[in-house]
N, C-alpha and C positions, 0 to 999 in steps of 0.2 A: 504493500500500500504506500509506504513512504517513498518508494522509487517513483511511483506514478505521481505522487504529490510533488516531489522535487522536480520531475521532468515537466509537469504542468506549469510550475512556477518559472522554470527555465524558459519554457515557451512564452509565457507572459512577459518576462523581463526582456528576452531577446527581441520580441516583436515591438515592445515599447522603445527599446534602444534604436531599433530600425526606424520607427516612427520619428524619434528625436533627430536622427541623422538626416532623414529626408526633409524634415522640417527645417533643419539648419541649412541644407542646400537651397531650399525654397527661399529662406531668409537672405542667403547670399545673393541670389538673383534679384530679390526684391530691393535689397540695399543698392545693388548696382543700377537698378532701373530708376532710382531716385535721381540719378544724374543722366540717364539715357532712357528715352521714351520708346524703346524698341518693343514692337508688338510681339515679336518672337520671344523676347525675354519674358513677356507676360505669360506666354504659353508654357514656358518652363516653370514659372512660379506656380501656376495652377497645376501643372503635371506633378511636380514634386510634392505639393500640398496634398494632392489626391493620393499619392503613394504613401505619404505620412499617415493620412487618415485610414487608408486601407490596412496598414500594418497595426495601427492602434486598435482598429475593429477586430482584426484577426487575433490580437493578443488576448481578447476576452473569450475566444472560442475554446471550450473544453472538449476534449476528444469524446466521441460518441460512446466509446467503451466505458467511460466514467459516468456520463450523464446521458440518459436515453432521450430526453426531450430538453432541448437547449434554448434558453432565452436569446443567446447570441447566434443561434442557428437560424435557418430559414431566411427571412428578409434581410437581416443584418449581414449574413454571409454572402447573400446575393449582392448587397450593396458593396461589401468589401471587394468582391470580384469585379464589379463595374468600375469602382474607383481605381483598382489596380490596372485594369485594362486601359481605361481612359488616361491614367497617369503615364503609363508607358507610351501610349500612342501620341499624346500631346508632346512629350519630350522628344520622341523620335521625329515627329513632323518638324518641330522647331530646329532640331539638329541637322536634318538632311536638307532643309531649305535655307539654312543660315549660311551666308557667305563667310569665308575665312581665308586668311593669307596662305598661299601655296608655297611649298618648298621650291626653291629654284631648280629649273631644268628637270622637273618631274611632271609627266603628263597627268592631266586630271583623271581621276578614277570615277567611273560611272557608279553613282550611288543608288541606282534603281534596284529595288528589292523585288525578287520574283513573286508572282502571285501565289497565294497559298490555296491549297485545296480546301474544300469545305470541311469543317471540323464538327464532330457530333456534339462535343461538350465545350461550352464556352471557356471553361477553365484551361483547356488545352492551348488557348491563345496566350495565356500568361507567359509561359516559357518562350513561345515563339516571338512575342513582342519584345521580351527581354533580350533575346538573341539579336533581333533587329536593332535594338538600341546599342548593343555592344558593337555591332558593325558600324553604326553611325558615329560613335565616338572613336572607334579604331580608324575610320576614314580620316577624321580630323588629325589623329596622331600620326598616321602613316603617310598621308598625302600632304597635310598641312604643316603648319609650324606650331602646333599646340601640344607639345610633348607633356605639358603639365596636366593634360587630361588622361594620361596613361593609367593612373589609379582608378579612374572611372571605368576604363575598359576592363581592368582586372576585377574590380568590385562587382560590376554588373555581370561579368562573365561567371563569377562564382554564384551570384544571385540567380542567374539563368539555370545553373546546375541544380540549385536548390529548388527552383520552380519545377524543373523536370522531375526531380525525385518526389515532389509533392504529388505528382500524378499517380504514384504507386497506390494511393488511397483507393483508386478505382478497382484495384485487384483484391481488396479486402473481402469481397464477397465470394472469393474462390473457395471451392470445396477441397482443394489441395492444401493439406495441413502445412507443408513446407512454404508454400507461397503465402499463406496467411501469416505464418510466423515472421516471414521476411518483411511483409508490408503492414503488419498490425500496428495500431497506435503504440508509440513508445518502443517500437521494434527497431531492428538495425537500419532500415531505410529512413525511418522517421528521425532517428538520431543523426544519420548522415546528412539528411536534408537540413537540419538545424545547425550542424557543424559548418556546412558550406555557407549558410546564411550568416552565421556569426563571423566567420573570417571575412566574407564580403563586406558586411556592414562595418567591421573594424577598419578595413582599408578605406572605405568611403568616409567614415567618421574622422579618421586621421587626416584625410585630404581636406575635408571641408572645415574642420576646426583650425587647421593651419592658416586658413584665410580669415575666418570669422574673428579670431582672437587678436587681430591686429588693430582693431578699433575699440576704444574704451567703452562706448555705449553698447556695442555688440557684445563685448566681453561681459558687461553687467547683465545684459539680457539673457545670454546663454548660460551664465552662472546661475541666475535665478531659475531658469527653466530646468537646468540639469539638477540643481539642488531639490527642486520640487519633485521632479521625477524620482530621484533617489529616495526622498523621504516617503513618498507615496508607495514606492516599490517595497521599501523596508517594512512599512506598516502593513501593507497587504500580505506580504509573505509571513510576517509574525502572526498577524491576526488569523489568517487561514491555517497556519500551522497549529496554533493553539486550539482552533476549532476542531481540526482533525484529531488532535491529541485527546481532546475532551470526548469526542464521539467514540474514539477507540477505547478509552477507559470505561465509558458507559457500556459499550458492547461487551468488553471483557467481563465486567461485573455481572451483566445479564447472562452471559454464557456460563459463568460459574454457577449461577442459580439454576439455569437450565440443566447443567450437568448433574447438579444435586437432585433435581427432579427425576432425571434418568436413573440415577442411582436408587432413588426411592422406588421407582417402578420395578427395578430388578429385585429389590428387597421384597416387594409385594409378590413377585413370581417365586421367590424363595419360600415365603410363607405358604403360598398356594401348593407348592410341591411338597413341603413338609406335611401339610394337612392331608394331602392326598395319599402320601405314603403311610402315614400313621393310621389312617382309616382303613386302608387295604390290609395293613399288617394285622389288624384285629379280626380279619376274616377267619372264622373257626376252621373252614375247609383247608386253608393254607397250613395252619398249625397241625391239623390231623394228617395232612399229606406228608409233612416233614417227619412226624413221628413214625408213620407207617412206611416211609421211604418211597412213596408213590410219585416218582419224578415225572411220569407222563402227565399226570394231573397238574403238577406244578408248572410244567412247561406250557400246556395249553391255556391254563388259567392266567398265567403271567403274560402270554402273548395277547390274549383278549384284553387284558387290562392295559397293556402298552398301546394297543390300537385305539381303544375307547377313550383313553385319557390323553392321547397324542404326546406321549413321552418319546424321547429319542432312544432310551435304553432302560431296561429294568432287570434287576438281578436278585435272586434269593440265595442266601448262603445258610449253612448250618451254624451252630454255635462256635465252631472252630474256624469260621470264615472261609470254608470250602464251598465253592459255587455248586449249587444244586440245580439251578435253572437260569436261563437267560431268555428274556422275551424276544430279543432281536435276533438271537442265534441259538436255537434249541440244541444244537450239536456241541456247542462250546461250553463244556462243564468240567468240573473236577479241579480247576485251578484254584489257587488260594488268594484271598484278599486280606490276609492277616496284617500286611504292612499298611493298609489303608486306615488312616486315623479316624475317618468318619465311620467306618465299619466297626472298628474297635470301640468307639464311643457307644454305638448301638448295642454291641454285645454286652457292654456293661450296664445296659438297661435304659439308656438315654437316647432319644431321637435327636437328630442333628441335620443341619443343612449347610452347604458351602458352595463355593465356586471351584471348578476344576478345569485344568487345561489339558487337552489331549491332542497329540500330534496326528494330523490327518495326512491325506495324500498331497494336498497343496498348501495347507496352512495349519496353524495351531488353533484348534477350536476351543471355545469357552462353553462350559455346560454348568447348569445349576443342578446340583445333586442333593437329594434328600434321602436319609436312611432312618428306619424305625425298627425297633426290636420286635420280633415275632415271639409271643409268649404262650406258654402252656401253663395257665394259672399265673403264678408269680415267677416261674422259671423261664429264662430266655433260651429258646431253642433254635433261633435263627435270626436272620436280618433281611429285611427288604430294602433295596436301594434303587431309586429311580433317578433318571437324569433328563433334563431338557436342554437341548443345544440352543444357545442364543444366536439365531441366524439372521439372514437378511430381512426376513419378514418382520422381525422385531424392530430393527432400526428403520425400516420403511414406515412403520407406524409412528415412530418418533418424528420422522421428517414430515409426515403428513400432518401431524398435530402442531408442530412448531415452525416448520419451514426451514429448519436448520439441518446441516449435514450431521449425521450421527454414525459412529463407528465403534466396534468392539475389537479390542486387540487381545490375542492370545500371546502372552509375553510381549514382544515388541513387533508382532506380526499381525496385520489386519486379517481378522477372521470373518467379520461381517461389516458391511459398510454401505452407505447410500452414495458414496462418491463414485462417479463413473469415469471410465477411461476416455481417451480422445475420440473414440468412435461413438460415444454417447450411449452405449449399450452395455458393454462389459463392466463388471465391478472390479475395483482395484484390490481384491482380496489377495493375500499372499505377500504384498509389499511390506517392507519393514520400516519402522520408525527410526530415522537416522539421527535425530536430534539428541546429542549427548545430554543436554540439560533435561529434556523430558525423561529420558531413560534413567538418569541419576535421581531426579526428584520423585518420579512416580514409581518406577520399578525397583529401585534400590532403597530409597528412603520411605516409600509408601505414603508420600504426601501428594498434594495437588499441584497442578501447574496450569497457569493461564498466561497466554502470550501469543506471539507470532510464530508460526511454524510453516513448514512446507510439506505438502503431501503430493507426491508424484510431480514435483516441480511447480505446483500452484501454491501461492501464499494464502494462508488462512489465519484468522484470529480464532483461537480455540482454547478450550478448557479440558484438562485431563484429570481423571480420578482413578485411583488404583482399584483393581478388583482383587480381593484377598480370599485365600482359602481359610479353612477352619483353624489353621495354625497362625493366621495373621500375616502370612507371607503373600506379597503381590504375585499373582499369576497372570495378570493381564491389565488392560486399561479401558476405561470409558472415554470416548472423545466426542465432543459436540462443538461445532464451530460453523463459521461462515467465511466465504472468500473475502480477503481483505478489500478487493475491488468493490464489493458490495458496501463496505463501510465508507469508502471514498465516495461512492454514489450517493450515500445518505448526506454527505457534506457537500456534494457537488453543487447543488442549487445555491447554497450560501456562498460558496467560493465564487461561483459564476457571477452572482449579484455584486460581490466585492470587486471582482475584476471590472465589471461594467461601470460601477460607480467610480472606481479609480480612473478609468479611461475618460469618462465624462469630465471629472474634476481636473484632470491633466489638461484636457483641451481648453477648458474654461480658464485655467490658471495662466495661459499664454498672454491673455489681454492685460491683466494687472501687472504681470512681469514686464511686459513691454512698456507700459506707461510709467511704472516705477523706475525702470532703468533709464528711460528718456528724461524723467524729471531729475534724477540724480546727476546724470551727465550734464544736463543744462545748468544745474546749480554750480558745477565745478568749472564751467567755462569762465 
């Protein structure tokens, strides 16, 4: 979650910086026009102002993976695209129609740009117009005597690459997982796009501020604007960070409560199993069959009980813990359960219940076991033990009730979970918990853990509780959680409103900054 938060704020800050740089370039041409009434200069002023506004609007955009419905989406994003296209177009028209001094003995270069084929999406024109603008500036550098414009060629060239990379967003609907990972919000191409934008804007910023800071009034004006941008940016990042932190803490607190509820439901299933085993152990037919050694009756009765009560397994032993019958496998008898603490407790005359982990074909399963003594009068002559596996149907019920992801671990291995694989169908049973902190706190110390974890590469906010056997030793874990991105989505609307408010205030702050700087400069003359 914090990665997305940081990258969202990087996107906001970078686009604000780009807006500031293009505003500074517009100011340079405006300042120059005070002494020269060139209409083409006016086109450049409008063009760079439109670029500045387009980047400021784009800074408020939060990726759709974070916010499903965006206030800055729709009309505002369409306005951003129109401003960007018009800005590039006006600057290009001004540059290619403007006369400039030629290098001696160099033939003029035809600056006609080839006609473009129709484009399905308007956004495709942004990199095309940026490239056209690069050629317009390159023409002045290569053919004319305006080598000072070389940073503009490089800066807009990098900006053109950034615009080209931004078109990768059209591939995010691909069903190919690798393509989606490559083009996803905050993915490799997204980061590369913003890296090219950063370098390009730094080059343009260095070029423009080298000119602007030569006049005192302009220095004051840009100082005020830059200071205001910095303060607003700092306040926005801190405020949104505190907001996300508060929401994360509240979610972790609630997840801890939800995990406790899940633990209580398991305790309820334990009591249910204990009640069922105790009641069945009092069946006089069972005690008579043990005394008479009628194992066929024990096997058939136990099998019927297993099916009717929906247990995973059921076992009857004699008073020496030797297995007399198994409901799930009538042929597997004669082995001893004398080392089983729960069986030994029942032989001593006390019913008991606990959790048990069993290694299966693919994973370590968690079962609820209950054992009750079988008595003949006051004498214990055997033990009935039943077990219910905590499977996917159980965690599915938890998710249906709470909307949260729920999992049961046998040891540190997922044995039942609602979390699905990348295909959206298969469950991630069998994967192991790799967090050393979780394993140490929950499985080693038997305490709870709440915090940020990764399950199959996906970040979750989750809460873990230990599952303990009758000896008090952890044999597994309960997990309940939600994807971290869902937490960021909860904060997304507030963050977006903060970004929009900041952008509006920044635009409005330009006017008082200008009048204050002009007043101070006038007083010093």
